[in-house]
N, C-alpha and C positions, 0 to 999 in steps of 0.2 A: 624317520624323523619328519619328512615332508608330509607323510600321510597323517601323522599325529597333529601337525599344525593345521592341516586341511580339515580334519574332524573337529578341532576346537573352533575354528572359524565358522563352520557350518552350525555348530551348537550355539555359538554366540548369536548368529543371525536368527536362528529359530526362536530362541528364548527372548531376544530383543524385540522381535515383531509380535510376540504374544503378550507383551505387557499392556497395561491399561492405557487407553488413549481417550481423552475427553475432548469433545469438539464443541465449539460455539457456533450455533446455526441460526442464521437470519433467514426466516422463511415467510412466505405468503400463504396463509391458511387456505386450504381448498384447491391449491394449484400445485404444480410441480416446480415452482420457482423457489430456489433457495441458494444461499451463499454460505460456504463453510469457512470458518476461521479456526486455525489451530495455533498451538504455541509457536511463537516466532513471527506470526503474521502481523502486519500493521493494521491498526484499527483506530478509529476516532469516534467517540461517543459523547452525547450530552446527557449528563446526570441530572435527574429531577431533584435530587437532594439539595444541591446548591447551585443548579443551573449553570454549570461551567462545562466547557468542552475539554475532554481529556483525550489525549492522543499519544500514540506510541506503539511499541511492540507488545504483544500479549506474552507475559512472562509465565503465567500458570493458570490453569483452569481447574477449579475445584468443583464439588457437587453443587454448590449454591452460589458461587461467585467466580469472577475471573480477575486477574491481577494484570495491570498495565504498567510497564516500566518498573517492575519490582516495587512500586510504591503505592499505587492507587488500587484499593480493593473495591470492585464494582459489583453491586447486586444487579442481575439482569432485570429484575422487576422494576428497579428505579431508573432504568435507561429509557429516555423518551425519543432519542434519535440516534441512528448509526450512520456514519459517513464511510462509505466504502471507496478506497482509492481506485481511480481509473488509470491503469498502468500505461496504456498506449497514449493517453493524453498527457501524462507526466513525462513520458519519453519525448513526445512531440514538443512539449513546452521547453524542455531543456535543449533539444537539438535546434529548434528554431531560434531561440535566443542566442545561443552560441554561434550559429551560422550567420545570423544577421550582424552581430558585432564583429565576428571574424572577417566577414566580407568587407565591412566598413574599414577595419583596421588594416587589413591586407592591402586593399586598394590605396589607402592613404599612405602607408609605408612605401609601396611600390612607386607611387607618384612622387613621393619625397626623394627617394633614391634616384629616380630618373630626372628629377627637377622639372617636372611638367606642371603646367598651370592650367586650370585650378587644381589644387591638391585633391579635393573631393568634388567630382562633377555631380550634376543634378541627378542623373540616372542612378548613380551609385547610392546617393543619399536617399532617394525614394525607395529603391529596392531593398536596401539594408534596413531602413526604418520600418517598412511593411513586414518583413520577415521577423525582425526582432520584436516589433510591436505585437504581432500575432502570437509569438511565444510568451511574451509577458502577459498578454490578455488571457491566454489559455491557462496560466497558473492559477487563476481564480476559479477555474472549472475542474480542478483536479479530483474532486471528491463528489460522489453521488450521495444525496441525502435520502435516507429511509426513515420516515416518521413512524414510530411504533404505535400500535393501537389496533384499530379494526383491520387494516390492510397488511401490516407486517408485525411479526413477533420474533422475539429472540429466545432461544432455549439452549440449555447445555445438555449434550447427549453423551452418555457414557458408552464407549465402544469397546468395553472390556470383553474379550473372548473367553476368559477363564472363569467367569461367573456362570452359575447354573440356575 
């Protein structure tokens, strides 16, 4: 019984990995610089059709287009800019903002419980505002812009191993 279940699991893994996978590739022609987007990745693009920024998770990648948030069908030819998320900067932004506000509130509550005056001293105010301010400021730098044209291009690559 256990052997049969093991064989079934191995067959599912082998056939599941052999299915077609399409990738959205942002590349710099003539160099080895590229970024790969697959289904489920977060992406932000500017569409030349109506000049609006579309962002969200990639729902599906077809031969000629990709779908964002199950709603927006985007043709890669009409994309004029791609914004790639900078993960470490997003993490820093969140942590710094929470740490600055947390330090401010924790010190304030601690001084209120102990009935010390002033409730928030100058050093705490300066330190917490610098940390929280750097976190809020870095929220505007969370994405790197890649303008498509001569230096960058976007393509859809079919990684199907069953085709001959």
